[in-house]
N, C-alpha and C positions, 0 to 999 in steps of 0.2 A: 504493500500500500504506500510505497515511498512516493508515488506520483500524486498523492493527495495531501493537502495541508494538514498539519497535525491536529488542529482543532476539529477539522472535518472527520478525521479518523475517530476522535473521541465521540463525536455525535453518532457516527455509524455504529460504533461498538455499544453505546448506550441503547440505541434502538434495537440492536440485536439481542441484548440481554432482556429488555422489557418485552419484546415480542415473544421470546422463548418462554418467559414466565407469565404470559398473559392469561394462561388457563388456571393459574393459582388463585385468582380472585383479586380482591383489593390489595394493593401493595403500597408501602410507604414511598415517599419521594426518595428517589435514589440519589445518593451522593456519588460524585464522579471525581476520580483522582487520576490525573495524568502521570506519566512516568517522570520521575525527577530528572532523568537523562533520556533524551530521545535518540542519541547517537552513541555508539560504542558502549552500550549498556549491558549487553549479554555477558554472562559469566560462563556460559557453556555453549559449545557448538560441535556438531558431529558432521565431519566431512567424509565423503565417499571417494574411493579410488575406482577407476575404470580404465579399460583399454581403448585405444583409438581404432575404430573399425569403420570401413576397411583400412588396413594398415597403410601408412604413408611412408614410403622408403626414406625420404629426406626429412620427415617431420617427427613430431613427438609421438611416443607410443603409449603415453599415460595421461590420464586426466585426474585432477584432484579438485573437488568442489562440492556443489550441492545438486540435489536432484530436482528438476522442475516438477511442480505439483502435478500429480496424476501420471507422470512418466517415469516410473521407478527404475527403468533400465537405461535411462539417459543420465548424463552427468554434465552440468555446466562447469567448465574448467575455470574456476573462480579466480579472477585477477585482483579484485578489491572487494571489501565488505565493510560497511559502515556500522554494523551491529556488534561485532566483537572488537578486540583491541586493534589499534592502528598497526601493530607489529605483525598481525596475522598474515597479510599477503606475502611478506618477506619469508615467513616460515613455509608457506605453501610452495612458493617458487623454489626455495632451497631443497625441499623434499622431492619435488619433481626432478630436479637436477641430480640429487643423490640416487634416486631409483634408476635413472638412466645410466649414471656412472657405474653403478654396481650391477646393473642388469637384473634388478628385482622386479618381478612381473606383477602387474595389477590383476585383481580378481575380475573374472568375467562371470556375471551371475547367470547368463544363459547357459554357458558351457560348464559352469561350476568348476572352473579351473583358474589357477593363479594364486597369488600370495597376499598382496596388499589389499585390505578390505576397507578399513575406516581409520580416520584420524580424529580423536576426540580431544578437544581442548577445554580446560576448566581454569578459570581465573578468580582469584580472591581480590575483589576490587579495593578493599580497604587495607589489605596487607601487602599487595603486590605479588603474592605467590602465584605460580602458574604450573599447571599440570599438562603434560602431553602424553596421551595414551594411544599407541599404535596398535590397531587390531588387525590380525592377519589370520590366514588359514594355517593349518599345521605345516611345519617346515623349519628351515634354519634362517634366522635373522642375522645379518651382519651388524650385530648390536653396537660395537664400538664406533663404527662409521656413522650409524644412525644417530647415536647420542651426540657425536661431534657435529653432525649436520644440524641437529636441532639447536644446539647451544651456540652455533655460529650465527643463527638468525633470530633467536627468540629467547627471552629471559626465563627459561623454564627452571623451576626449583624442584620438580619431580618429573621423571620420565619413566613410563611404564610400557610394557609389552603384553598385550592380551591376545589369546588364541581363541578363535571361534571356529570350531570344527563342524558346525551345523550348516545345513543348506540355507536356513533362514537368514535373511540379509539384515542382521541387526548388529549394533556395536557393543553387544554384551558378550563378555568373554567367558569361556569355560575355565581357562587358566590365566592367571595374571601374575607377572613378575615385575619387580622394580629394577630398573636399569640405572637410575640415578636419583639421588635425593631420598627423602623419607617415604615416598609413595603416596602422599596425600598433601592437601593444602589446608591452610587454616584461614578462616574468614572471621571478621569481627562485626557484630551488630551492636548498636547502642540504644538503650532504652532508659529514660529518666536518669541519666548520669551513670548508668550501669553498663559495663562492657561485657559482652557475651562472646566467648571464643568458640568457634565451631570447626571441628575437623571434618573435612569433606574428602571422601575417598572416590575411587573411579566409578563405582556403581551406586553411590549414595545419592538420594534425591535432595536437591536444594533448589529453591526458586531461581529461575534463570536471570532475574533482574534484582541485583543485590539491594540497591537503594529503594527500589519499589517494594521489595519484600520487607524492608524495615518499616515502610509506611503501613503495609498490610498487617504485619504482626503487631504494630502499634495500635491499630484499630481493634484487633482481637484482644489485646491487653486491656483496652478501655472497656470493652464489653465484659471481660472477666472481672475487672475491678468492680464494676457496677454490681455484678452478681455476688461478690464476696464469698466464693466457695472455699470449702475445706479440701475437697478432693476434685481433681480434674482428670478426665480421660482425653487423650489425644490419639484419635484413630487415623490410620494410614500416616504414621508420624514421620516416615523417612528417617533422616539422621537426627531428628529431635529438635528442629528449628523452632517450631511453635511451642512444643512442650517446655523447652528450656527458657523460651522468652517470657513465659507466664509463670515460671516456677516460683518467683519471689512473691507472688500474689496469693499463695495457698500453702497448705501443709503437705500435700501429696499430689504428685502428677504421675500418671501411668500412661506410657506410650505403647502402641501396638502397630506392628508393621510386618509384612510378609518377608521382606528381603533381609537375610541374616547380616549382610555387610552393612546395611544401613543401621541395624540394631547395634552392631559393634561400634559404629560411629557415635550413636546416641549415648551408649554407656560411657565411651571415652570422653565425650563432651560433657556429660554430667559430672564425671570425676574431675575433669580439667577445671570446671567452673565451681567446684566445691558444692555441688547440689546433690547431697546424699538422699534427699527425699523424692528424687525422680527415678522411676523404674521403667525399663523397657523390656518388652516381650516380643519374640519372633513367632509368627504364625499367621494364619488367615484371620483377618479381623472378624469375619462372621462366625468363626469357630470360637475365638477368644471372648467375644463380646458378652455373652450371657454371664460368664464368671466375672468379667470386669464390671458389669453393671451391678452385680451383687455387692461390690465395694461401696455402693451408695454415693456415686459422684453427684455433685450439684451442677457441674458443667461438663458437657461433652463437646469436643471440637472434632470435626471431621473434615479432612482435606484429601479426598480420594484421587486416584488417577482419572484420566479423561473419561473412562467408562462409567465413573460414578460409583456409588456405594453398591455393594452386593445386596441382592434382594433380602437375604436373611438378616443382614445388618440393619437395613431399613425397617424390617418388621420388628426386630428386637427393640430398636429405639422408639418406634411408634407405640409398642406395647408397654415398655417399662423404662423409657428414657427419663432423663433428669428434667428439672424445671427450666434449665437453660441449655439450648443446643445452638452451636455455632457451626454453620456449614460454609466451607471455603471450596470453590470450584473453578477449574479452568475451562469448563465446558458448559455453556448455558443450557444445552439440550439435556444432558444427563442431570444437571442440577434441577431442571424443571420436573423431570421424572421423579427424582428423589423427593422434592418438595411436594409433589402431587400426593404421595403417600403420607408424608410426615405432617402435612397441613390438615390432617384429620384431628389429631390430638394437639397439634401446635398451631400457633399463628405467627406470621412474619411481622416482627416489630421494626427491624432496620434492614436496609439494603444498601450496600456500598459497592461501587464498581471501581476496580483498580486496573489501570492499563500497565501490565507488566511486560507487554509484548509490542512495543511501539513499532509501527510500520508493517505489522502483520495483522491478520484478521482475528487473532486470538485475544482473549480478555479474561481477567480474573474477577470473580464475584464473591463477596462475603455477605452472609445472611445471618441475622440474629433471630432465633425463634424462641418463644416462651410457651410453656405448656399451658393449655387452656384450663 
């Protein structure tokens, strides 16, 4: 959406959210929060490798960039990008040259042959730490030359190598090894004069817009403070960003998340920040939720993936959820489905729209619900 003025983007996203939620009934006036930074704001990007076909005898044999929407077997050989850091194009160019120099072949998803699959970059905007994760098929990586090429072009503090042996074209690795640095990055968020240090690993979830996430989590903190809970549940908690950001407002926080690597980050983050009253459990949220609700939380926060809550989780919250429920969503359509079931026992009191994805069609929404 870079062809549209930013204020128009915000209007379009607001209409998108309100249209999706129109079936819910009467809604409060929505607050709209633009991205604090509209350029170079992203802290994570996944780039894809691909071959040049048909081959060009005197030309390049490899592409590295992004896939056009709806054309998953094509790759735009990206030369510049205004969403991640300004150093990124230099890194992409250096790695294209490295692959050609070393004869390292890109992966072809049609033939399911080749080695180089994805390049995942993560940046801690407030500390300057950077992670580079190269995802390949099984095989031998000339690791020393790869590390040298990265460090020539990009201020990486951690460099990793992940192996994806599956046919599925994802940047998630079956095996992960650290080639340089600690293997993770540390980000800092600030709330009410308090600093929160967060370890972020290769597979851990963290909002892609750091300063925007600070605004979003600040809104969640305001709603939690108004509720004055003793116990909070954070569902689909990722590496614990929301759980840890509200931990000073209650006596106990429990986070639940499917991915073990994210839970490991959450536990490390709780220890690093001296928050001994925050606990994290790995497992399917819908399976863990009945036992977690038995703890008697006064507030439940849910920030699920794009697909939204599991139907069993929605049913459990509708049947025996707390007095205050906070829903955070990056998908207005799945949010509308979730609220459609939850707005039997609950009513929507507040609706806030956060643009964490400037220049794209995506938008984040936070909803405060109170039990009737």
